[in-house]
Backbone bond lengths (Angstrom), bond angles and torsions (degrees), N, CA, C in turn:
res aa  C-N    CA-C-N  psi(-1)  N-CA   C-N-CA  omega(-1)  CA-C   N-CA-C  phi
1 M - - - 1.448 - - 1.510 107.79 -
2 N 1.297 118.11 131.29 1.438 123.54 177.68 1.523 112.31 -115.71
3 G 1.306 118.02 136.07 1.457 120.75 174.55 1.505 113.15 77.87
4 I 1.314 113.35 -177.55 1.462 120.74 -179.05 1.552 108.77 -93.65
5 M 1.299 114.76 137.98 1.467 119.69 178.88 1.499 109.25 -102.78
6 S 1.306 117.51 124.20 1.460 120.76 179.72 1.534 112.84 -96.24
7 G 1.310 116.04 -10.34 1.473 119.07 178.43 1.494 111.97 -85.15
8 R 1.316 115.76 -171.48 1.472 120.47 -179.69 1.517 108.03 -135.53
9 L 1.367 114.22 136.30 1.448 120.67 178.21 1.529 108.77 -115.18
10 Y 1.327 113.61 126.70 1.449 121.93 176.97 1.518 107.89 -110.60
11 A 1.329 116.37 119.81 1.452 121.91 175.84 1.535 106.72 -86.19
12 V 1.310 116.62 118.77 1.459 122.80 177.78 1.502 107.59 -96.55
13 V 1.355 118.11 114.58 1.444 121.45 -176.00 1.509 109.99 -130.43
14 G 1.306 114.57 160.33 1.477 121.19 178.46 1.496 109.03 156.87
15 P 1.313 117.15 171.37 1.453 120.30 -177.20 1.530 112.23 -70.19
16 S 1.307 115.00 160.48 1.468 121.15 175.03 1.517 110.08 -55.91
17 G 1.312 116.45 136.69 1.460 121.22 176.80 1.500 114.45 88.01
18 V 1.307 117.96 -0.46 1.480 120.50 -176.93 1.528 112.04 -77.33
19 G 1.336 117.31 -14.79 1.490 120.86 178.06 1.505 114.45 99.11
20 K 1.314 119.10 22.92 1.474 121.79 -179.36 1.514 111.62 -54.09
21 D 1.326 115.79 -52.66 1.462 119.38 -174.96 1.517 112.68 -65.17
22 T 1.313 117.59 -38.75 1.443 122.10 176.65 1.535 110.75 -61.00
23 L 1.339 116.42 -48.54 1.449 121.33 -179.19 1.529 111.13 -62.12
24 M 1.352 115.21 -45.51 1.461 119.38 -179.65 1.525 111.27 -59.49
25 A 1.317 117.02 -44.86 1.473 121.45 -179.36 1.525 110.81 -62.42
26 E 1.336 115.98 -43.19 1.468 119.75 179.43 1.515 111.98 -63.07
27 V 1.315 116.07 -44.26 1.486 120.10 -179.81 1.560 109.03 -63.46
28 A 1.334 115.34 -44.68 1.467 118.94 -179.42 1.508 113.62 -65.27
29 S 1.334 117.27 -24.80 1.470 119.82 178.10 1.536 111.07 -78.11
30 R 1.313 117.19 -13.18 1.486 120.07 -176.65 1.522 113.84 -112.54
31 L 1.294 118.11 -22.21 1.461 120.94 -175.26 1.560 109.80 -127.19
32 P 1.324 115.85 161.10 1.484 117.81 176.66 1.521 111.57 -80.00
33 V 1.322 115.11 67.86 1.453 122.28 173.25 1.514 108.94 -122.59
34 R 1.312 116.87 157.13 1.470 120.90 179.59 1.506 109.84 -119.14
35 L 1.301 114.35 148.91 1.480 121.39 176.83 1.518 108.33 -94.54
36 V 1.338 115.60 134.50 1.452 120.92 174.83 1.532 108.84 -77.69
37 R 1.302 116.19 125.64 1.498 121.53 179.93 1.510 107.19 -90.23
38 R 1.322 115.97 114.01 1.459 121.17 -177.48 1.549 111.16 -84.50
39 V 1.315 113.49 160.47 1.482 120.98 173.80 1.570 104.35 -107.18
40 I 1.329 115.23 128.67 1.461 122.00 -174.21 1.538 109.94 -134.95
41 T 1.307 115.81 140.39 1.470 118.79 176.22 1.531 109.90 -83.11
42 R 1.310 113.88 62.18 1.460 122.61 177.88 1.514 106.05 -137.31
43 P 1.318 119.08 145.43 1.438 120.85 178.50 1.528 110.99 -59.58
44 A 1.303 116.95 137.56 1.464 121.07 179.78 1.535 112.19 -58.37
45 S 1.324 115.88 -24.05 1.465 121.24 -179.96 1.535 113.02 -75.92
46 A 1.351 118.51 -3.77 1.443 123.26 -176.23 1.520 113.13 -67.09
47 G 1.321 116.19 -18.03 1.433 119.54 179.59 1.530 112.45 82.12
48 G 1.362 113.89 -172.28 1.444 119.03 -176.35 1.506 111.49 87.35
49 E 1.314 116.51 -142.95 1.472 122.44 -178.10 1.544 111.68 -62.49
50 D 1.311 115.34 163.57 1.465 119.29 169.96 1.525 107.37 -76.49
51 F 1.322 116.35 124.13 1.444 120.40 -179.97 1.521 109.22 -150.80
52 D 1.300 116.99 165.22 1.454 121.37 174.95 1.523 108.01 -97.87
53 G 1.324 115.72 110.83 1.454 121.27 178.34 1.540 111.21 -83.39
54 V 1.334 116.24 127.35 1.446 120.45 -179.78 1.549 108.16 -135.61
55 S 1.326 114.79 165.11 1.460 121.21 176.37 1.521 108.27 -79.16
56 E 1.345 114.99 165.32 1.488 120.26 176.65 1.523 110.03 -58.94
57 A 1.359 116.10 -41.95 1.440 120.01 -179.09 1.527 111.59 -63.80
58 R 1.301 117.27 -44.04 1.476 120.95 179.08 1.506 110.84 -64.73
59 F 1.350 117.00 -40.42 1.465 119.64 177.81 1.526 110.40 -60.59
60 A 1.313 116.55 -44.42 1.482 120.84 179.02 1.535 111.05 -59.61
61 E 1.318 115.72 -42.92 1.488 119.74 177.93 1.518 110.12 -62.63
62 M 1.304 118.80 -44.11 1.452 122.91 178.56 1.499 111.29 -62.62
63 S 1.308 115.51 -42.89 1.471 120.92 -179.54 1.531 110.69 -61.99
64 S 1.308 115.47 -48.80 1.485 118.54 -178.35 1.514 111.33 -66.82
65 G 1.328 117.22 -21.88 1.473 121.13 178.17 1.516 113.21 -88.10
66 G 1.321 118.52 2.99 1.463 121.15 178.39 1.523 115.57 79.54
67 A 1.345 116.22 24.70 1.453 120.29 -176.24 1.510 114.50 -73.91
68 F 1.364 116.65 -14.80 1.451 118.12 -173.75 1.536 113.61 -116.47
69 A 1.313 115.75 141.01 1.461 121.46 172.79 1.517 108.91 -82.73
70 L 1.316 116.75 -31.73 1.486 123.96 177.46 1.511 107.24 -144.40
71 E 1.346 116.37 148.56 1.456 119.57 172.71 1.533 107.50 -152.19
72 W 1.353 115.20 155.61 1.435 120.88 -179.65 1.531 109.54 -163.47
73 R 1.357 113.59 168.17 1.473 121.32 175.47 1.519 109.01 -112.85
74 A 1.297 116.52 138.27 1.482 121.35 175.39 1.524 107.75 -159.46
75 H 1.323 115.53 141.42 1.466 122.85 175.89 1.530 112.30 54.07
76 G 1.327 116.32 34.73 1.462 121.72 177.23 1.531 113.24 77.59
77 L 1.292 118.36 9.77 1.449 122.39 -178.80 1.539 110.25 -122.21
78 R 1.339 116.83 162.32 1.467 120.98 173.80 1.534 106.17 -111.03
79 Y 1.333 113.46 141.56 1.447 121.92 -177.24 1.528 108.93 -126.67
80 G 1.331 117.64 140.24 1.453 122.20 177.41 1.504 112.02 -136.98
81 V 1.324 114.41 140.65 1.468 122.43 172.91 1.520 106.82 -101.61
82 P 1.330 118.01 118.79 1.446 120.84 -175.43 1.571 112.83 -57.70
83 A 1.300 115.05 142.15 1.448 121.05 179.28 1.524 112.86 -62.05
84 G 1.326 117.40 -21.08 1.482 122.02 177.09 1.510 114.54 -60.40
85 V 1.329 116.53 -14.05 1.474 120.36 176.37 1.520 110.54 -57.79
86 E 1.313 117.07 -36.77 1.459 119.62 -179.22 1.528 112.25 -62.18
87 A 1.330 117.31 -39.35 1.450 120.27 177.66 1.515 110.99 -67.58
88 Q 1.345 117.69 -38.80 1.456 121.51 177.88 1.537 110.36 -62.37
89 L 1.314 117.19 -42.01 1.478 120.33 178.86 1.508 110.34 -67.22
90 G 1.347 116.12 -38.58 1.459 120.00 176.98 1.501 113.72 -63.76
91 A 1.344 115.93 -25.30 1.469 121.09 178.73 1.526 111.31 -88.73
92 G 1.342 116.58 4.15 1.441 120.60 175.73 1.497 116.44 88.72
93 E 1.315 119.03 13.37 1.466 120.55 -177.84 1.523 111.59 -77.80
94 V 1.324 114.95 152.16 1.466 122.19 173.20 1.504 105.68 -100.16
95 L 1.356 117.37 124.90 1.450 122.05 -172.32 1.527 110.31 -122.94
96 L 1.318 116.48 141.12 1.451 124.06 170.09 1.526 107.14 -109.82
97 C 1.331 116.59 129.21 1.464 119.31 -178.61 1.500 109.30 -134.81
98 N 1.325 116.32 125.33 1.464 124.25 176.40 1.529 107.92 -74.49
99 L 1.343 116.76 111.66 1.452 120.94 -178.35 1.510 111.93 -120.31
100 S 1.292 116.63 159.80 1.454 121.95 171.50 1.542 107.65 -77.24
101 R 1.332 113.99 142.25 1.464 118.07 176.89 1.533 111.41 -57.08
102 A 1.324 116.93 -35.72 1.450 123.14 -177.42 1.533 113.32 -63.78
103 V 1.308 118.91 -27.55 1.467 121.85 -175.47 1.552 112.04 -92.38
104 L 1.329 116.99 -0.11 1.475 119.29 -177.37 1.521 114.21 -56.41
105 P 1.340 120.41 -43.37 1.467 117.86 178.95 1.536 113.38 -59.04
106 Q 1.350 117.07 -41.05 1.465 119.02 177.08 1.510 111.59 -66.43
107 A 1.349 116.58 -38.85 1.463 119.83 178.80 1.526 111.57 -62.47
108 A 1.336 116.37 -43.14 1.439 119.66 -179.35 1.539 111.58 -66.20
109 A 1.322 116.90 -34.93 1.471 121.01 177.98 1.535 110.55 -69.92
110 R 1.328 115.66 -36.68 1.497 119.84 -175.73 1.533 111.33 -80.69
111 F 1.339 116.31 -31.61 1.473 120.35 -173.75 1.540 110.39 -123.47
112 P 1.334 117.88 87.72 1.446 119.37 177.04 1.529 110.30 -56.87
113 G 1.300 117.29 139.69 1.462 121.16 -177.93 1.504 113.60 90.00
114 L 1.338 118.14 -0.20 1.464 122.06 177.68 1.532 109.32 -55.99
115 E 1.325 115.31 140.89 1.450 121.27 172.19 1.514 106.71 -125.98
116 V 1.313 115.16 147.98 1.480 123.65 -176.11 1.519 110.41 -108.72
117 L 1.322 115.81 127.79 1.445 122.72 172.48 1.526 105.40 -106.46
118 H 1.324 116.38 103.05 1.486 121.78 -176.63 1.543 106.77 -93.52
119 I 1.322 115.70 105.66 1.461 122.35 -178.85 1.530 109.04 -87.75
120 T 1.329 115.61 130.37 1.484 120.30 179.36 1.531 109.07 -128.06
121 A 1.300 115.63 164.54 1.456 123.44 173.10 1.525 109.61 -160.62
122 R 1.299 116.83 155.24 1.465 120.95 179.87 1.547 109.51 -61.44
123 P 1.348 117.20 148.75 1.487 120.77 -177.82 1.538 113.91 -53.98
124 E 1.324 118.14 -40.42 1.463 119.74 -177.90 1.560 110.39 -66.50
125 V 1.325 115.68 -33.46 1.466 120.64 177.64 1.540 109.55 -66.26
126 L 1.354 115.21 -45.99 1.478 119.69 177.74 1.523 111.23 -58.57
127 A 1.318 117.31 -46.06 1.469 119.56 -177.68 1.512 111.44 -60.94
128 E 1.315 115.99 -43.27 1.470 120.70 -178.83 1.533 109.75 -63.66
129 R 1.331 116.90 -44.23 1.485 119.52 -178.39 1.517 111.50 -66.65
130 L 1.322 117.05 -42.35 1.474 119.54 179.36 1.523 111.28 -62.00
131 A 1.295 117.27 -43.22 1.470 120.91 178.72 1.515 109.69 -64.10
132 G 1.320 117.19 -40.38 1.453 123.46 -176.87 1.505 114.12 -65.23
133 R 1.317 118.48 -29.91 1.462 117.98 -177.43 1.518 113.27 -81.91
134 G 1.346 118.07 -15.95 1.446 121.29 169.52 1.514 116.40 69.00
135 R 1.317 120.24 22.32 1.454 121.67 -177.79 1.511 112.93 -98.90
136 E 1.361 117.99 -19.53 1.429 120.68 -173.58 1.553 110.08 -122.50
137 S 1.341 113.33 155.19 1.478 119.02 174.43 1.518 107.78 -76.37
138 E 1.351 115.13 173.48 1.469 118.76 178.11 1.513 111.64 -61.49
139 G 1.334 116.65 -38.65 1.456 122.09 177.94 1.527 111.96 -63.36
140 E 1.319 115.22 -43.40 1.492 119.35 178.62 1.527 110.02 -65.24
141 I 1.331 117.32 -39.90 1.470 120.43 178.54 1.524 108.80 -62.89
142 A 1.308 117.66 -44.31 1.481 120.74 179.06 1.535 109.87 -59.40
143 G 1.314 117.23 -42.07 1.472 120.27 178.12 1.530 113.01 -63.78
144 R 1.324 115.77 -41.13 1.489 119.70 178.21 1.535 109.61 -66.53
145 L 1.309 117.60 -40.53 1.480 119.26 178.89 1.519 111.24 -66.57
146 A 1.340 117.84 -34.24 1.464 119.37 178.00 1.528 111.20 -65.82
147 R 1.322 117.47 -31.60 1.465 121.22 179.21 1.518 112.95 -84.29
148 A 1.325 118.13 -10.30 1.458 122.52 -173.99 1.530 113.97 -59.36
149 G 1.326 116.01 -33.21 1.453 120.87 -176.63 1.514 114.39 -87.98
150 F 1.321 117.72 3.48 1.467 118.75 -179.96 1.527 109.39 -60.61
151 A 1.309 115.48 138.51 1.460 121.94 178.66 1.528 109.57 -73.76
152 L 1.321 115.01 155.14 1.450 119.63 173.69 1.542 109.15 -69.34
153 P 1.295 117.32 145.93 1.488 119.98 175.73 1.554 108.04 -69.68
154 E 1.286 115.39 162.86 1.460 121.10 173.08 1.520 106.74 -60.83
155 V 1.341 115.83 129.16 1.441 120.57 -178.47 1.513 110.98 -145.16
156 D 1.330 115.68 135.56 1.448 121.47 -178.26 1.532 109.06 -86.14
157 A 1.319 115.57 69.41 1.475 122.01 -179.05 1.515 107.64 -161.34
158 P 1.340 117.05 151.12 1.457 119.16 174.45 1.525 110.77 -65.36
159 V 1.352 114.96 138.89 1.461 120.20 179.61 1.542 108.28 -119.27
160 H 1.323 115.95 125.71 1.455 122.90 179.98 1.517 107.87 -111.25
161 E 1.325 117.99 124.10 1.464 121.89 -179.96 1.534 108.68 -90.10
162 I 1.338 117.47 130.49 1.466 124.29 179.32 1.524 108.08 -126.59
163 D 1.313 117.93 117.65 1.466 121.32 178.58 1.544 107.69 -89.34
164 N 1.319 115.45 124.09 1.454 123.09 179.23 1.510 111.17 -114.69
165 S 1.350 117.16 37.32 1.457 120.74 177.05 1.517 112.58 -83.21
166 G 1.298 117.11 -26.01 1.469 122.14 -176.90 1.505 112.41 -99.38
167 P 1.339 116.43 -148.90 1.478 120.86 179.65 1.555 110.75 -58.76
168 V 1.318 115.21 134.24 1.459 120.21 178.47 1.535 110.52 -53.67
169 E 1.300 118.50 -37.25 1.459 122.66 -178.08 1.510 111.88 -56.02
170 D 1.337 117.47 -36.33 1.460 120.23 179.79 1.518 112.01 -64.58
171 A 1.333 117.46 -44.23 1.443 120.60 179.84 1.524 111.37 -72.20
172 V 1.329 118.29 -34.94 1.452 121.63 176.36 1.537 109.58 -62.09
173 A 1.306 117.49 -44.49 1.462 122.67 179.97 1.545 109.70 -60.98
174 A 1.333 117.45 -42.82 1.445 121.23 179.66 1.511 111.95 -63.76
175 I 1.317 117.06 -42.66 1.463 120.11 177.93 1.519 111.76 -68.14
176 A 1.339 116.46 -43.64 1.448 120.34 -179.45 1.525 110.50 -59.92
177 A 1.323 119.44 -37.36 1.458 122.53 178.08 1.544 111.34 -64.12
178 L 1.311 116.66 -30.45 1.477 119.78 -179.84 1.502 112.86 -81.44
179 V 1.341 117.67 -38.46 1.450 120.26 -172.43 1.540 113.71 -99.23
180 Q 1.320 116.19 0.15 1.453 121.67 -179.05 1.537 109.67 -50.81
181 P 1.301 118.80 122.13 1.460 120.04 177.84 1.529 111.19 -59.27
182 V 1.319 113.93 141.25 1.477 119.23 -179.23 1.515 110.40 -73.30
183 S 1.319 115.53 131.17 1.478 119.90 178.20 1.524 107.73 -83.15
184 L 1.329 114.38 142.46 1.474 120.09 178.56 1.509 110.73 -100.89
């Protein structure tokens, strides 16, 4: 990271199926915040969030070329946060980024001022959402549900808990209250 960042980065974390992408999109449609577009080794046709789908080989090339501010492996895929995030923060933008819980310590070290939005939902809600999106087999869903209760790692950043078990509007309102840009 170079220079002082005047923007704010919110790491949106939580188990698969908790509704992170839905909540982020809703907040971004209402407030002047931007969503970080991740690079993932998953076909672009897989659906879900807006992301750049690349092959393993292309991801490796991008990684060795310094294209990512953060990167990690999860669920058999590689994920990268573009290095351009630093310029966006330097320009004063407020960013929401879907991150893995495991990469939070590196994110907090790389981005001073990082705040964590930990999205949760009841287990039965997660199971229903995972089954509804149709991307995983029953075994994969069971594996994701088993990891849902993992605690967040120790991280030097404020952590805000958001329950998304009920109406989406409730969780959107809670997030919007936290990320609302400060009026001058």
